[in-house]
N, C-alpha and C positions, 0 to 999 in steps of 0.2 A: 487793582489800582486803588490806592488810598484816596480818600477825600477828606477835606478838612471838616471840622465840626460845623463851621458856618455853611459849607456846601451841603452837608447832611441835613441841617435844619431847613435850608432853602428847598431841598428836594421834598422833604416831608410837608412843608408848608404848601408848596405848589400842588402836591398830591391831594391835600385836604381841600384846597380851593377847587380843584377839578371835581372832587367828589361832591362838594356842596353845590356847585353849579349844575351838576347832572344827577342830583339826588333822586329825581323821579325815575330815571332809567335804572337805578340800583335795585328797584323792586323786581326786575327781570333777571337779576344775577342770582344764580343758584348757590354759589359758594363765594360769599362776600370776602372772606379772608384770603382765599386764593386769588381773587380778582385784585384786591388791594396789593398783595405781595407781587403780583405780576406787574402792576402799574409801577411799583417801587423799583423792581428789577429793571424795567425798561427805562425809567428815569435815570438810574445809575449808569446804565449802558450808554445812554445819550451823553451824560457828563463825561464818561471815559472817552468816547469818540471825540468829543469836543476838545478834551485835554490833549489827546494824541494829535489832533489837527493843529491845535495851538503850538504844541511842541515841534511838530514838523515845520510849521511856518517860522518858528524861532530858529530852528536849526538851519533852515535855508538862509535866513538873514545872517546868522553867525558865519556860515560858510562863505557868504558873499563878502562879509567884513574881512575874513581871513584872506580870501582871494585878492582883495584890494589892498590888504595890509594896512588898513586904516586904524587898527587898534594898537596901542602901544604895548599891550600884553604879549603880542606875538613876537618871538625873538627875531631881531633884525637880521641875524646871521642865516636864517633859513629862507631860501627863496620860496615865493608863494606856491609854486608848482610842487616843490618837494614837501612842503608843509601839508598841502592838500592831499597829496598821495599818502603821506604818513597817517593823517587823520582817517582817510578812507580805509586804511589797512586795519584799523582798530575795529573790534566787534561793536555793533551799534550801541549797546548799553554803555560801554566804556567811552565811546566817542561822545555820547550825549552828556555824560557826567563831566568829561574833560571840557567840553565847550561851555557848559553851564558854569563850571568853576572858574576856568581861565578867562573866558571872554566876558561873561556876565558878572563874574566876581561874587556869585552866590555862595552862601554857606552850605556845608554838607547837609544841614538840617533842611534848608530851603530846597535843595536839590532832591532830597529824599521825598519831600511833599509833592514836588512837581512830577517826578518820574514814577513815584509809587513804589519805591524800594526802601529797605531799611537804611538808616543813616550810616551804620557801620559798613554796609556794602558800598555805599557811595564813596566812603573814605578809603576803601582798600584798593 
C-alpha cells in the first residue's frame, strides 16, 4: 500500500523520537540497522492496518448511504435492494473504487492514494 510523502515523514519522525527516548536501551541492541528497519516496517504495517480500517468504516458508511438512498448520485431508477445487490456482486477492489468515485466524488488520483493502487488501474 502506498503512503503519502507526509505519512512517510511522520513515520520516520516518530521512529527517531522513539529512538531518542530509549537511547540508553540501544546499547543492548546487537544489530542497530536491523532493529531500526524492523521498527520502520512495523510502523508502516500499523499505518496500513489503520488505512484499511478507515477504508472499511468509510465503505460501511457509503453502503448505508446507498441503502437509504440519501445521495443524489445514486440513480433514482434503481431500487435500493437491487443497487446493493449489484454493488455486492462486484469484486471488492472495483466496488471500493466505484463507491469512492461515485459516492464521495473523489478523483482517480485521490482514490489511488487511498486504496494504494496505480491511478490508471483505478480509472479502468
